[in-house]
SEPAFI-207830 format. One record per residue: residue in one letter; x, z, y of N, C-alpha, C, O, CB in turn. Coordinates in steps of 0.02 Angstrom, whole numbers, padded with zeros to 5 digits, always signed. Atoms other than C-alpha are relative to their C-alpha. Glycine has a CB too. Layout:
BEGIN
aXZYXZYXZYXZYXZY ...
***
This chain:
BEGIN
x-00059-00045-00033-01537-00716-01868+00044+00029-00038+00036+00049-00096-00021+00052+00036 x-00051-00031+00043-01378-00653-01905-00031+00087-00027-00080+00123-00016+00080+00003+00054 x+00018-00073+00041-01383-00493-02003+00034+00045+00059-00006+00085+00084+00043+00014-00093 x-00037-00032-00056-01252-00415-01863+00038-00039+00013+00066-00082-00022+00031+00059-00008 x-00053+00039-00069-01155-00477-01706+00030+00060+00008-00002+00113+00005-00039-00036+00087 x-00043-00047-00019-00999-00372-01666+00058-00033+00021+00086-00083-00002+00012+00047-00049 x-00072-00009-00050-00851-00353-01538+00049+00021-00055+00018+00063-00089-00004+00069+00071 x-00071-00046-00001-00668-00294-01617+00011+00016+00076-00008-00023+00120+00075-00045-00032 x-00014-00015-00043-00605-00190-01485+00053-00039+00030+00108-00052+00006+00004+00050-00008 x-00078+00053-00032-00498-00298-01366+00066+00059+00018+00065+00120+00010-00024-00052+00104 x-00065-00054+00022-00322-00222-01349-00010+00018+00082-00029-00021+00126+00098-00039-00038 x-00005-00043-00031-00304-00081-01229+00064+00031+00025+00095+00057-00021-00031+00030-00027 x+00020+00031-00061-00230-00077-01083+00012-00068-00008+00039-00090-00059+00034+00026+00059 x-00005+00052-00009-00234-00235-01033+00049-00004+00081+00039+00044+00118-00071-00027-00011 x-00012-00002-00053-00122-00292-00871-00022-00077+00022-00022-00133-00004+00067+00027+00009 x+00016+00046-00060-00180-00381-00717+00067-00031+00038+00088-00015+00093-00044+00044+00056 x-00060+00018-00029-00016-00495-00711-00024-00079-00016+00017-00124-00027+00077+00035-00035 x-00003+00092+00028-00085-00672-00754-00015+00012-00079-00066-00020-00093+00098-00052+00012 x+00015+00028+00056-00095-00662-00932-00063+00006-00024-00100+00048+00000+00037+00017-00040 x+00046+00009+00024-00226-00709-01035-00007+00040-00076+00033+00043-00123-00003-00065+00005 x+00031-00051+00069-00328-00589-01172-00052-00036-00044-00094-00076-00024-00045+00074+00029 x+00058+00037+00039-00424-00636-01342-00056+00033-00011-00045+00084-00044+00018-00021-00063 x+00068-00027+00001-00596-00583-01343-00016-00031-00072+00004-00088-00080-00055-00024+00067 x+00022+00026+00039-00670-00607-01511-00060+00026-00026-00067+00086-00014+00039-00008-00032 x+00063-00009-00004-00849-00603-01572-00015-00030-00100-00006-00083-00131-00037-00054+00081 x+00015+00009+00098-00900-00583-01786-00072-00009-00010-00106+00040+00006+00021+00080-00057 x+00047+00004+00024-01052-00648-01843-00006+00003-00067+00032-00031-00102-00019-00039+00022 x+00031-00022+00064-01126-00593-01998-00063-00034-00041-00116-00005-00028-00020+00064+00014 x+00055+00024+00054-01250-00707-02139-00025-00019+00063-00064+00013+00099-00048+00052-00060 x+00059+00045-00063-01306-00827-02002+00001-00080-00036+00052-00105-00062+00043-00007+00111 x+00005+00048+00032-01371-00985-02066-00070-00017+00068-00100+00029+00095-00010+00011-00091 x-00050+00029-00008-01408-01119-01973+00048-00011+00037+00055-00018+00098-00010-00028-00006 x-00045-00022-00075-01251-01110-01945+00027-00058+00067+00051-00039+00121+00078+00032-00030 x-00027+00045-00051-01206-01276-01843-00055+00009+00050-00050-00026+00101+00014-00078-00023 x+00041-00021-00048-01351-01206-01750+00031+00049+00045+00005+00058+00100-00057+00025-00028 x-00018-00053-00044-01242-01070-01679+00033+00015+00046+00094+00016+00039+00013+00030-00016 x-00036-00012-00075-01202-01029-01500+00032+00083-00007+00006+00131-00036-00070-00006+00075 x-00036-00082-00028-01090-00866-01454+00035-00002+00061+00089-00027+00078+00060+00033-00051 x-00005-00018-00089-01095-00815-01275+00048+00069-00003+00045+00116-00043-00095+00022+00046 x-00055-00082-00002-00936-00680-01205-00042-00010+00059-00075-00059+00078+00110+00013+00001 x+00025-00038-00066-00990-00584-01050+00057+00079+00036+00084+00127+00010-00089+00032-00030 x-00087-00029-00007-00852-00498-00948-00074+00034+00079-00099+00001+00124+00113-00088+00021 x+00033-00028-00063-00965-00380-00821-00066-00008+00028-00077+00015+00085+00031-00018+00046 x+00055+00038+00005-01129-00453-00828-00002-00060+00021-00056-00080+00042-00043+00024+00024 x+00007+00073-00004-01075-00635-00802+00043-00033-00068+00083+00000-00100+00034-00026+00079 x+00000+00026+00060-01048-00762-00945+00089-00041+00052+00105-00064+00107-00091-00055-00036 x-00075+00006-00006-00851-00789-00963-00002-00089-00042+00019-00138-00010+00051+00081-00053 x+00009+00046+00040-00889-00930-01113-00030-00010-00046-00038+00034-00089+00031-00012-00012 x+00053-00016+00052-01002-00995-01218+00037-00068-00055+00066-00116-00031-00102-00011+00035 x-00004+00042+00041-00970-01094-01384-00025-00012-00041-00066+00031-00057+00029-00004-00014 x+00063+00037+00026-01053-01207-01498+00038+00016-00081+00098+00010-00091-00016-00101+00032 x-00056+00003+00071-01008-01173-01700-00013-00086-00009-00055-00123+00017-00032+00061-00092 x+00001+00069+00026-00958-01344-01789-00010-00003-00071+00017+00041-00106+00062-00036+00016 x+00016-00011+00075-01017-01381-01962-00083-00026-00014-00131-00043+00021+00011+00091-00020 x+00084+00022+00056-01173-01424-02078+00021+00050-00043+00066+00031-00080-00014-00095-00052 x-00003-00047+00066-01161-01288-02193-00082+00022+00000-00111+00040+00051+00064+00079+00008 x+00052-00017+00013-01328-01253-02272-00027+00077-00011-00087+00092-00007-00006-00034-00043 x-00014-00071+00040-01302-01072-02333+00030+00057+00062+00083+00055+00093+00070-00014-00072 x-00019-00053-00056-01297-00923-02211+00090+00008-00036+00107+00012-00096-00064+00092-00002 x-00079-00010-00012-01090-00907-02180-00002+00055+00061-00049+00074+00096+00046-00080+00024 x-00021-00058-00041-00991-00774-02080+00047-00046+00042+00080-00090+00015+00036+00070-00043 x-00041+00025-00061-00901-00836-01922+00040+00035+00044+00004+00075+00074-00036-00026+00038 x-00021-00036-00034-00776-00761-01823+00040-00049+00062+00093-00079+00054+00035+00048-00043 x-00039+00045-00065-00734-00853-01637+00019+00055+00047+00003+00114+00047-00054-00061+00047 x-00033-00029-00023-00635-00811-01520+00003-00026+00080-00011-00086+00075+00051+00001-00041 x+00006+00042-00043-00630-00868-01346+00078+00051+00034+00108+00090-00003-00087-00010+00042 x-00058-00025-00033-00476-00802-01213-00021+00004+00089-00056-00039+00116+00069-00056-00021 x+00034-00026-00055-00507-00724-01039+00063+00011+00043+00115+00030+00017-00048+00067-00016 x-00050-00039-00066-00400-00686-00864-00030+00062+00004-00089+00078+00006-00002-00038+00085 x+00016-00082-00031-00378-00500-00827+00014+00004+00094+00069-00003+00121+00071+00067-00047 x-00030-00023-00058-00377-00463-00653-00020+00076+00026-00063+00107-00004-00016-00051+00051 x+00002-00063-00004-00364-00293-00564-00078+00035+00015-00082+00096+00022+00050+00012+00052 x+00073-00004-00031-00569-00291-00515-00042+00002-00062-00102+00017-00064-00023-00067+00052 x+00031-00006+00057-00597-00304-00696-00001+00066-00054-00028+00076-00108+00023-00051-00026 x-00038-00079+00014-00513-00118-00716-00073+00052-00009-00079+00092+00038+00062+00032+00086 x+00045-00052-00030-00697-00011-00758-00065-00056-00061-00104-00026-00098-00009+00006+00119 x+00051+00033+00029-00811-00178-00846-00005+00003-00063+00044+00009-00100+00000-00056+00014 x-00003+00024+00049-00891-00204-00986-00006-00058-00039-00049-00098-00020-00018+00022-00010 x+00009+00064+00022-00872-00342-01100-00042-00004-00083-00062+00048-00108+00079-00033+00001 x+00060+00013+00056-00979-00403-01262-00003-00094-00019+00020-00146+00005-00092+00031+00043 x+00013+00085+00002-01041-00559-01344-00068+00000-00014-00104+00050-00016+00044-00050-00061 x+00077+00003+00017-01206-00636-01389+00005-00041-00049+00056-00075-00049-00053-00025+00052 x+00000+00049+00040-01260-00738-01544-00066-00030+00003-00110+00011-00009+00021+00019-00063 x+00061+00026+00022-01410-00857-01550-00010-00055-00022+00040-00091-00022-00036+00002+00036 x+00015+00065+00052-01490-01003-01648-00013-00039+00054-00033-00003+00100-00066+00001-00062 x+00019+00038-00054-01518-01147-01523-00046-00062-00049-00025-00120-00057+00076-00028+00049 x+00053+00046+00035-01681-01228-01635-00025-00045+00027-00009-00041+00086-00050+00027-00020 x+00029+00042-00012-01773-01368-01606-00078-00008-00028-00081-00032-00085+00040-00038-00014 x-00019-00014-00063-01903-01344-01538+00023+00053+00012+00030+00097-00030-00039-00006+00038 x+00010-00082-00007-01871-01204-01442-00007+00058-00007+00036+00101-00011-00013+00013+00009 x+00048-00029+00032-02007-01112-01485+00007+00067-00058-00006+00127-00062-00026-00056-00027 x-00011-00046+00051-01951-01071-01645+00070+00016+00001+00092+00021-00056-00022-00025-00065 x-00060-00030+00004-01760-01012-01582-00008+00090+00003-00034+00114+00053+00045-00034+00063 x+00034-00065-00006-01781-00813-01627+00039+00021+00057+00081-00019+00078+00000+00052-00065 x-00052-00042-00061-01699-00685-01477+00078-00005-00021+00093-00023-00077-00019+00094+00005 x-00060+00013-00005-01525-00691-01456+00042+00096-00037+00024+00155-00040+00011-00031+00096 x-00040-00074+00045-01430-00530-01542+00072+00008+00019+00120-00026+00002+00004-00009-00095 x-00071-00020-00029-01290-00443-01450+00042+00051-00036+00017+00089-00078-00009+00029+00069 x-00042-00061+00038-01136-00331-01506-00014+00061+00042-00063+00071+00078+00089-00013-00003 x-00019-00050-00049-01075-00176-01428+00027-00026+00046+00038-00086+00057+00038+00049-00019 x-00045+00029-00064-00984-00162-01277+00063+00056+00007+00066+00116-00008-00053-00003+00085 x-00085-00021-00011-00798-00122-01237+00006+00022+00062+00006-00026+00101+00059-00061-00009 x-00038-00009-00077-00750-00047-01075+00074-00013-00012+00107+00007-00060-00007+00083+00035 x-00054+00018-00012-00597-00121-01014+00043+00053+00032+00023+00084+00082-00007-00052+00030 x-00063-00034-00055-00435-00026-00953+00047-00045+00004+00083-00073-00037+00041+00071-00022 x-00060+00056-00039-00334-00128-00835+00044+00028+00031+00028+00065+00076-00022-00049+00054 x-00028-00017-00055-00191-00093-00764+00062-00062+00047+00096-00109+00026+00030+00068-00028 x-00023+00050-00065-00112-00183-00603+00037+00037+00047+00029+00094+00068-00063-00032+00044 x-00062-00023-00059+00017-00153-00488+00003+00014+00048-00025-00028+00083+00038-00026+00017 x+00030-00015-00052+00028-00047-00337-00020-00066+00037-00004-00123+00020+00040+00046+00035 x+00014+00036-00051-00051-00126-00183-00022+00050+00078-00071+00086+00090-00057-00048-00031 x+00002-00057-00076-00022-00037+00006-00072-00019+00015-00104-00070+00000+00063-00022+00083 x+00070-00018-00033-00182+00021+00089-00003-00022+00074-00055-00038+00101-00014+00080-00003 x-00023+00020-00068-00087-00020+00268+00037-00048-00012+00066-00054-00066+00034+00046+00039 x-00062+00060-00002+00017-00177+00314+00060+00008-00051+00066+00067-00066+00039-00001+00076 x-00047+00016+00040+00156-00214+00201+00052+00037+00023+00069+00093+00002+00011-00067-00005 x-00036-00031-00058+00282-00193+00348+00003+00036+00054-00041+00022+00094+00014-00022+00017 x+00007-00054-00080+00301-00077+00492+00052+00007+00044+00109+00013+00022-00011+00079-00012 x-00044+00006-00051+00386-00076+00656-00021+00047+00035-00073+00049+00067+00007-00059+00032 x+00033-00068-00066+00392+00094+00748+00041-00006+00032+00091-00033+00008-00010+00086-00011 x-00026-00011-00036+00461+00123+00897+00003+00071+00039-00030+00076+00092-00011-00043+00019 x-00012-00080-00033+00510+00322+00948+00054+00032+00021+00108+00003+00025-00015+00045-00037 x-00033-00015-00037+00590+00432+01022+00054+00063-00049+00036+00121-00063-00045+00017+00064 x-00017-00049+00032+00711+00520+00927+00014+00071+00001+00035+00105+00047+00029-00017-00013 x+00041-00087+00004+00666+00697+00860-00074+00010+00003-00100+00066+00001+00020+00050+00066 x+00069-00018-00009+00495+00675+00876-00011-00029-00064+00011-00080-00089-00043-00028+00066 x+00038+00018+00080+00392+00689+00703-00047-00034+00014-00086-00030+00062-00032+00057-00048 x+00048+00053+00019+00303+00551+00637-00014-00017-00085+00029-00016-00129+00029-00065+00035 x-00005+00003+00070+00239+00518+00475-00004-00069-00024-00050-00107-00005-00051+00041-00031 x-00013+00072+00058+00282+00364+00363-00067-00025-00043-00081+00034-00058+00065+00024-00069 x+00046-00005+00023+00125+00312+00269+00015-00080-00073+00018-00141-00069-00059+00002+00067 x-00012+00058+00044+00157+00212+00111-00047+00013-00065-00033-00002-00123+00083-00007-00020 x+00060+00001+00057-00001+00252+00010-00045-00067-00033-00087-00100-00002-00055+00043+00030 x+00017+00061+00044-00047+00116-00119-00046+00030-00063-00046+00078-00100+00075-00039-00031 x+00031-00024+00074-00166+00109-00243+00007-00049-00070+00016-00110-00065-00083+00007+00012 x-00040+00056+00059-00123+00032-00423-00044+00047-00062-00074+00100-00053+00120+00002-00006 x+00000-00067+00092-00162+00116-00629+00035-00032-00040+00029-00088-00065-00086+00017-00060 x+00005-00060+00007-00080+00195-00682+00004+00017+00109+00007-00025+00154+00072+00030-00066 x-00020-00030-00062-00058+00303-00509+00037-00034+00018+00053-00080-00020+00022+00058+00004 x-00070+00036+00000+00085+00238-00419+00030+00050+00030+00002+00085+00072+00011-00073+00038 x-00067-00054-00010+00253+00351-00402+00042-00044+00054+00047-00105+00057+00055+00016-00084 x-00037+00006-00067+00352+00338-00250+00068+00009+00031+00069+00066+00054-00024+00032+00030 x-00093-00025-00013+00539+00358-00201+00025-00045+00067+00024-00106+00063+00065-00030-00085 x-00027+00006-00060+00610+00335-00024+00075-00011-00005+00113+00010-00049-00016+00057+00039 x-00070+00016+00003+00768+00264+00030+00013-00005+00084-00023-00039+00120+00017-00076-00049 x-00006+00000-00066+00846+00302+00203+00050-00023+00039+00106-00017+00014-00005+00048+00014 x-00045+00027-00031+00938+00226+00326+00076+00052+00024+00130+00027+00041-00042-00028+00057 x-00040-00028-00017+01043+00363+00363+00018+00043-00087-00019+00089-00106-00022+00036+00071 x-00011-00033+00063+01128+00416+00175-00002+00072-00009-00015+00090-00066+00058-00018-00021 x-00011-00068-00002+01149+00609+00219-00064+00026+00005-00069+00083+00029+00045+00022+00052 x+00052-00019-00002+00965+00613+00203-00029+00005-00065-00088-00001-00079-00028-00032+00041 x+00024-00010+00069+00967+00641+00024-00039+00047-00016-00082+00040-00060+00042+00007-00039 x+00059-00054+00035+00878+00797+00008-00071-00008+00029-00115+00020-00003+00020+00083+00015 x+00051+00035+00001+00734+00715+00101-00028-00030-00038-00089-00025-00037+00001-00025+00026 x+00021+00039+00038+00717+00605-00020+00008+00031-00070-00007-00009-00115+00029-00060+00013 x+00014-00013+00052+00735+00725-00168-00063+00046+00029-00087+00077-00018+00059+00026-00043 x+00058-00037-00003+00587+00818-00089-00059-00037+00028-00109-00011+00054+00012+00058+00036 x+00085+00039-00016+00455+00672-00054+00029-00065-00050+00033-00123-00030-00030-00032+00114 x-00003+00041+00068+00503+00582-00225-00062-00036-00009-00075-00089+00019+00012+00045-00065 x+00076+00010-00013+00333+00561-00253-00065-00012+00048-00117-00041+00034-00012+00034-00016 x+00043-00010-00051+00239+00582-00108+00014-00069+00046+00068-00095+00058+00014+00074+00037 x+00028+00058-00034+00157+00434-00005+00012-00007+00062+00010-00059+00094-00061-00004-00004 x+00005-00002-00073+00181+00498+00156+00052+00054+00016+00051+00113+00000-00076+00016+00028 x-00054-00044-00009+00341+00555+00226+00011+00018+00095+00010-00024+00141+00072-00044-00041 x+00020-00039-00074+00340+00672+00399+00045+00033-00001+00053+00089-00026-00065+00044+00014 x-00067-00039-00041+00500+00698+00479-00007-00017+00079-00056-00039+00109+00086-00032-00031 x-00034-00009-00055+00589+00705+00636+00067-00069-00006+00126-00064-00024+00025+00087+00000 x-00069+00064+00028+00690+00518+00624+00049+00014+00056+00025+00030+00110-00024-00104+00001 x-00049-00003-00060+00863+00530+00733+00034-00040-00028+00091-00027-00008+00037+00064+00025 x-00033+00064+00029+00933+00381+00639-00049-00056-00004-00096-00065-00043+00031+00012-00072 x+00067+00062+00042+00855+00205+00672+00049-00046-00042+00105-00041-00066-00055-00067+00070 x-00030+00050+00062+00879+00054+00571-00066-00004-00075-00113+00034-00065+00094+00048-00035 x+00053+00012+00050+00758+00014+00408-00005+00069-00065+00029+00088-00112+00022-00080-00038 x+00031-00058+00088+00675+00155+00279-00047-00052-00040-00083-00099-00023-00073+00094+00023 x+00049+00031+00046+00596+00098+00137-00037+00033-00055-00008+00078-00085+00031-00047-00028 x+00033-00028+00046+00475+00145+00021-00022-00029-00063-00052-00082-00057-00042+00018+00027 x+00011+00046+00080+00447+00089-00175-00058+00046-00026-00055+00107-00033+00082+00000-00068 x+00056-00025+00040+00272+00112-00256+00007-00030-00077+00029-00087-00086-00073-00024+00036 x-00014+00031+00044+00273+00096-00432-00025+00013-00065-00027+00074-00075+00050-00001+00003 x+00016-00041+00048+00203+00104-00613+00012-00052-00052+00034-00109-00042-00068+00035+00005 x-00010+00036+00073+00207+00044-00797-00021-00080+00008+00006-00123-00026-00054+00040-00066 x-00008+00062-00005+00127-00119-00722+00027-00049+00039+00008-00107+00034-00036-00010-00002 x-00020+00001-00044+00239-00141-00579+00029+00026+00058+00017+00086+00064-00017-00013+00000 x+00010-00026-00061+00299-00118-00403+00008-00037+00060-00004-00097+00070+00035+00046+00005 x+00001+00042-00070+00325-00157-00238+00039+00049+00070+00034+00110+00075-00095-00017+00021 x-00025-00030-00049+00419-00113-00083-00008+00025+00090-00005-00031+00115+00035-00026-00012 x+00049+00008-00072+00360-00082+00096+00047+00032+00040+00068+00088+00024-00085+00040+00005 x-00041-00019-00015+00475-00070+00223-00004+00027+00084-00050+00000+00115+00039-00046-00023 x+00040-00031-00053+00469+00035+00399+00071-00022+00057+00125-00001+00036-00027+00102-00015 x-00044+00013-00031+00587-00032+00542+00005+00050+00071-00025+00032+00122-00005-00069+00004 x-00003-00053-00040+00636+00136+00651+00033-00030+00066+00084-00060+00050+00040+00059-00036 x-00021+00024-00041+00680+00078+00823+00028+00043+00077-00028+00063+00092-00046-00042+00000 x-00005-00020-00045+00749+00164+00993-00046-00025+00055-00052-00084+00070+00053-00002+00005 x+00037+00053-00052+00631+00140+01131+00035-00032+00048+00094-00020+00060-00051+00030+00039 x-00044+00039-00042+00661+00008+01261+00036+00017+00064-00010+00021+00105-00032-00048+00014 x-00040-00012-00051+00782+00047+01402+00051+00057-00014+00019+00103-00039-00041+00014+00056 x-00032-00034-00005+00927+00155+01398-00032+00084+00052-00034+00094+00113+00051-00047+00019 x+00047-00090-00047+00837+00354+01464+00065+00037+00016+00075+00070+00067-00066+00075-00070 x-00035-00029-00021+00986+00410+01444+00039-00001+00086+00039+00041+00131+00027-00008-00050 x-00036+00027-00077+01088+00326+01602-00054+00005+00041-00031+00006+00098+00032-00083+00006 x+00023+00015-00053+00932+00320+01699-00023+00090-00005-00049+00102+00050-00055-00072+00005 x-00008-00074-00007+00917+00508+01684+00042+00027+00069+00033+00052+00125+00039+00025-00067 x-00060-00015-00051+01093+00517+01742-00018-00017+00077-00019+00020+00127+00067-00046-00022 x+00000+00044-00084+01067+00412+01898-00059+00032+00015-00046+00035+00075-00007-00099+00009 x+00017-00046-00040+00922+00523+01948-00006+00060+00016-00043+00091+00053-00026-00006+00006 x-00043-00068-00007+01016+00667+01926+00042-00008+00074+00026+00024+00124+00063+00009-00074 x-00043+00030-00039+01146+00590+02036-00027+00006+00071-00003+00039+00117+00012-00068-00022 x+00034+00010-00065+01020+00538+02173-00034+00077+00038-00021+00103+00092-00062-00059-00019 x+00011-00097-00011+00935+00731+02177+00057+00032+00028+00054+00073+00074-00010+00050-00078 x-00062-00052-00005+01090+00801+02192+00044-00032+00069+00091-00001+00093+00054+00001-00083 x-00044-00001-00045+01150+00692+02336-00064+00033+00070-00054+00068+00119+00044-00086+00007 x+00065-00007-00054+00976+00710+02441-00010+00083+00009-00041+00111+00055-00083-00039-00037 x+00007-00078-00027+01001+00906+02412+00056+00003+00024+00054+00063+00035-00014+00062-00047 x-00057+00002-00054+01176+00888+02511-00030-00028+00047-00019+00001+00100+00065-00035-00015 x+00021+00048-00058+01109+00791+02619-00033+00040+00053-00022+00038+00113-00051-00059-00025 x+00053-00041-00034+00966+00919+02663+00036+00043+00029+00024+00048+00089-00053+00032-00039 x-00020-00065-00013+01075+01072+02678+00043-00012+00057+00041+00020+00110+00033+00036-00058 x-00021+00016-00069+01196+00974+02781-00038-00013+00059-00012+00005+00112+00032-00047-00004 x+00038+00014-00040+01075+00925+02883-00027+00067+00043-00031+00080+00103-00044-00039-00033 x+00031-00083-00025+01005+01098+02910+00068+00046+00045+00071+00080+00096-00025+00058-00093 x-00066-00022-00047+01170+01152+02967+00031-00010+00055+00055+00032+00093+00040-00007-00019 x-00027+00028-00050+01228+01035+03078-00038-00040+00046-00010-00068+00093+00045-00031-00023 x+00059+00017-00037+01068+00973+03150-00022+00034+00065-00070+00072+00065-00050+00007-00042 x+00043-00048-00057+01042+01040+03334-00054+00019+00005-00089+00037-00042-00005-00017+00050 x+00078-00052-00026+00887+01109+03442-00015-00073+00023-00074-00086+00012-00001+00086+00078 x+00007+00064-00031+00899+00916+03526-00020-00052-00065-00062-00094-00051+00073-00020+00042 x+00008+00030+00034+00897+00835+03360+00067-00039-00033+00070-00066-00088-00046-00025+00027 x-00060+00011-00010+01069+00790+03380+00043+00009-00067+00011+00050-00099+00019+00041+00054 x-00062-00017+00012+01224+00801+03268+00058+00014+00032+00085-00018+00077+00013-00030-00025 x-00064-00049-00040+01363+00915+03314+00042+00026-00051+00019+00075-00081-00029+00072+00045 x-00059-00023+00018+01527+00943+03226+00051+00036+00034+00110+00038+00015+00023-00040-00017 x-00041-00037-00043+01588+01052+03370+00013+00038-00044-00023+00042-00094-00021+00028+00061 x-00036-00059+00036+01702+01191+03303+00002+00055+00055+00000+00030+00112+00081-00021-00029 x-00012-00061-00030+01718+01354+03389+00070+00000+00035+00116-00013-00003-00006+00054-00053 x-00064-00017-00037+01867+01381+03516+00020+00065-00003-00013+00109+00024-00001-00014+00067 x-00010-00055+00004+01970+01514+03465+00028+00033+00052+00061-00005+00089+00025+00006-00043 x+00005-00022-00080+01992+01635+03617+00054+00097-00024+00025+00150-00031-00129+00010+00039 x-00005-00054+00027+02124+01777+03560+00003+00068+00063+00005+00051+00122+00063-00011-00046 x+00001-00053-00030+02125+01963+03638+00037+00030+00020+00066+00032-00034-00019+00027-00017 x-00059-00031-00033+02250+02053+03721-00018+00086-00020-00074+00110-00011+00004-00021+00093 x+00012-00062+00000+02263+02229+03681+00044+00038+00018+00040+00097+00000-00018+00018-00047 x-00071-00029-00035+02425+02277+03771-00019-00007+00077-00068-00037+00100+00080-00052-00021 x-00014-00014-00070+02471+02318+03955+00000-00085+00008+00020-00125-00034+00078+00052+00023 x-00016+00060-00029+02453+02156+04071+00057+00007+00050+00077-00043+00080-00058-00028+00030 
***
């Protein structure tokens, strides 16, 4: 068996952006070298296995490499390598020797916890919350952009906040960008007026209400006891104060 099996510490942090990274395995004083098999593991799963080529009769030192694709789910996983001799018969093969393990630090871009884009229909002046919460490593920072450029004060106040709670008085598209060292992504909120022109409807209802009140008052004044309308005016008869 080898005298020692080790794995140099991988690059840290790694980025989950489709790149491949090198994992190396060093084996000291191993013989017969042509029977050496190196296996790499990531999170208890074998990622690659390599047979050493050659016919060296004497113990040698070997450094073998492989490449692995890194994804966001690899953050916090352990990697290590293992060396074993494939002798014949198999019963003569010694137990495998394992290297130390290393914990992966993986940076990955933000991913929104709720749908990427959202459309909201609200009454203006009503307070609502826009949720831009995203997961990522490192922890994302947030920046907001508003349909109304005069709301810069709000933007400065919530520059790093994932949730924006305001009374939105201007329709349009509001956006939030979540970013970190691995990348960034933007979520859009489309704020619309409620369907129908409620102001016009309210005016029409008010006109009908006033008209109804006027008719009611007029009916109370001009309806006679027998239920008919009377618009007869009283006859003016002057009185005499002088001698006849």
